[in-house]
N, C-alpha and C positions, 0 to 999 in steps of 0.2 A: 724595059726601059719606054716611058711614055712621056712624050713632049705635050705641056697643056696649052691648047690653043696657040693663040699667036704670041702668047707671052714668053720670055725667055727663060722658062722654068721646065726642068725635066724631073720627072718622080722616077726613081730609080731602085731599084731592090736588089741591093748588094750585099745582104747581111752574110751569107756564107763566103763569099770573095773576100769580105772584111775578116770574120773570123780566121779564115785561113792563111791570112797575111799578118794578123796581129802579133804573133809571136817574133816575126821576122821586123817588123816596125819597132818595137821595144829593142831588140837587140841592135837594131842601128842607132836606136837614141840613147841606150847604155854606152854604146862604142862612140858616141860624140860624132858619129856621121848624119848630122843633122838635114845636111842638103840631099842625101840619099833616103833618109827617112821621108821627108817631105815629097820628094820625087815617087817612091812608092805609094803614099798616101794618097797622092794626086791621081795616081793609074787606078788605085782600088776604087776611089769614090766615083769614078767616072767609068767603072766598067760594071757589067750587069750579070746577075747571076744566071742569065740566060745563056751565058757562054759555058757554064759548067755542065760536064759531061752529060749527055742526052737530055739537057734540059731538066735535070731531076727535080728541080724546086720550082716547076711552072705555075704550080697551084698556089702556093705562098706567094710568089712574085705577083701573081695576076690578082689574088686578094688584097695584097697591102698596094699595089699602085692603084687599082680600081677604087679603093676606098680613099686613099689620099686626093684622087680626082675628083671624086665626088664631094669631098670638102672643098677643094678648091673652086669647083662650080656653085658651091654655096657661097665662097667668098667674092665670087666673080658675078654674084645676083645681088649683091649689097652694094651700095652707093660707094661707101667707105671703103669697103674692100676693093672693088674695081678702081677707085682713087690709088691705093698702093699698087696694085698690080699693074696698073697702066704706067706707073711712074718709074719700076724697075728699070736701070739702064739696060736697053736693047743691045748694047755691046758684049754684055756680061750673060753667064747663065748661072741658074739657081738651082742647084743639084740637092733635090729631097731624099734622104735615105732613112732607112730605120736603125733604131738603136737594138743592141742585143739585150738578152735577159740579163747579163752580167753588168752592162751599162746603165740599165732600169734600175737594177737593186743600188747602185751607186749613187744616182739621180734620176728621178723618174720624170724629170721634166724635159723639155725640149733647149737644142743648142743651135747656135748658129756662128759660124766663123768662116775666114776665107779660104778658098780652095788652095791658093796661093799664099799661104800664111807668112807672116814675118818669123823668121828663125830667131829663137832666144838662144844666144851662145852660151849663157851661163848655165844651162843644162834644164832650165824649168820647162816643164811639158805645158806650154801655153801656146794657143792657136787663135786667141782673139785680135791679134792686132794684122793689119794688112788692108788689101781692098781688092774690088774686082770681083771674079767668081765667086760664087759662097755655097758652102754646105750647110744644110739644116738637118740635124739629126732629129727625127720626129716621128713619133706613133699614132696613128689616126685615132687613137682612145684617148688623147687628150683633147681632141675637140678642133674646131674652126677658129676659136677666138685666139688659142693659144698658136695656131699655125700663121693666122693675121699678124700676131706680135712678131713672131719669127721673121715674117716677110719685111715687116718694117726694118728690122736689124739687115736684113738682105738689100733694101733698097738703099740703104745708107752706106753700107760696103760699097755698093755697086757705084757710086759716085765720091768713093774716098772721102766721105763725110763721118765716118764712124770713130768719134774720138770721147770715149766715156770719161767722164770727170765723177770723183766719188763724191757722195754726199750722205749725211745722216739725216733720218727724220723720224717722227712718230706718229702713229695712226691712232693715238689716245691710248692705247693698252701696252704697246712694246715700242722698243726703239729699233731701228734698223738701218744698215748700210748697203747702199746701192749704187747706181750709176745714173749720170744724166740721159744715156742712152736708153735704160731701161725704163726710165719714167716717160720719155717719150713714145716707147713703143707701148707701155703700158695705157697710157692716155689715149693713143689712137684705137687701142684694143678696145678701150671701154665706149669710146665713140661708135665703134663699129657694133658693138653689142646693144649699144642703145638703140641704134638706127635698126637693129633686128629685133627690138623690142626684147632681149635675153636681160637676165639679172647681171648686174655690173660687179665687178671685183673691185673690194674695197681699198686696196692697194697692191703694189706690185708683189711686196716680200711675203706679205701675211698669207697670201692664198684665199682669203676669205671670199667666196663667193655668195650671190643673193644680195649684195648691197643696193641701195637706194641712191638716186642722185644726190640728195641732201646729206648722206654720210659721206660720200666719197668728197664731194667738195668741201666737207668741213675738216677733212685731211690734208686738203690741199691748202685752204686758208690759214689752218693753225701751224704751218711749218713755212717760214720765210724762204729756206733754200728752194724748196718746191715752186714756189711762186717765182723765185728767180728763174729758175729752170724753164718753167712756162713762158716768162716773158721772152726769155733769149731765143727759145725756137720759135717763138711766134715772130720774132724779127728777122731770124737769120734761116728758118727751115719752110721750104715751100709747102711741104705737106701740111705744117701747122697752118701757115696763112691761107690757104685753100680749103682747111676744115672750117677756119673762121668764118669765112666767107661763103661756104657751099651750102653746109649741113645747118641752116638756120631754123629748121624745124625738128631736128633732133633734140630728144630731151637734154641728154648730159653731151655738153661741149664745151670745156672750160676754156678753150680757145677763142670761141665766140663770145664767152661771158667773161673774159679775162678782167676786163675793166670792172664789173661788179665784184668779181672775187679780190682784185687787189684793193678797193676800198674796204671791204671786209676785212682783209689782211691786216690792212696798215691800221686799223681800229684796235687790233689786238697788240700792236707792239708798244713798248714803252718809250716815251720820248726821250730824246737825250738832252740830259742836264745841260743849262748854259755854260757850267763851269768846266765842261768836259768838250775836247775837241772831237769831232767826228771823225771817224776812221775814214781814210782816203779810198775812195773807189777806183778800181782799175778801169780802163776806158774798154 
């Protein structure tokens, strides 16, 4: 287990500890013993494979933890990455742990959820609600951009601000459903990639890498709900406001360029006929 610098982040290789406890966690869940299940899950995610007999997984552990710390150093060397790292609530801890091969087969992306997650009493296996300490399920092969994305989620959870709102959008080729939290993390991820002179991701759901600023801005301008979400975060999220005023030379920065994007977006919307009453807008 390695603590990363002065940040509230611990890189913890606990793969075999998790695998050894998986059946027990599943049994507790099926039996409706959700409190005991969460208690065990918290213990597992904060335990290291170094405690397993004779430290038999030492090499695996060192390889994983050093690889993740190398990516964290890369993030820390980027102005946008340093902003995200520096604003995670220092009263909390972010635990970065690996996914198993079985988990990767089911979903080869990364996930973030609260360590002390809110229990769903209806039996749903959902761990995305709650706040405070977080667990990031992550493998280094996914790269620094994905890890930065997950750290944005961890930051939001650390201040009890993670409130996902579902929305639909189109990238010009397909329609997708995502959440406001994913849009925020995606936009900050792209600002990070732009700062690093790396190719951008077209949008959150399609995973199309290698996009340009013009292509990604076109997706934003063409989706009224995405513009609403950008405007909301620009008004209410400190990271968005800071990004708008700090990264003035970064090529991709829709928070900085919001006024221009909004003007372009308004030109694409049909006017409301005079005979129709406009829909009331919630405050």
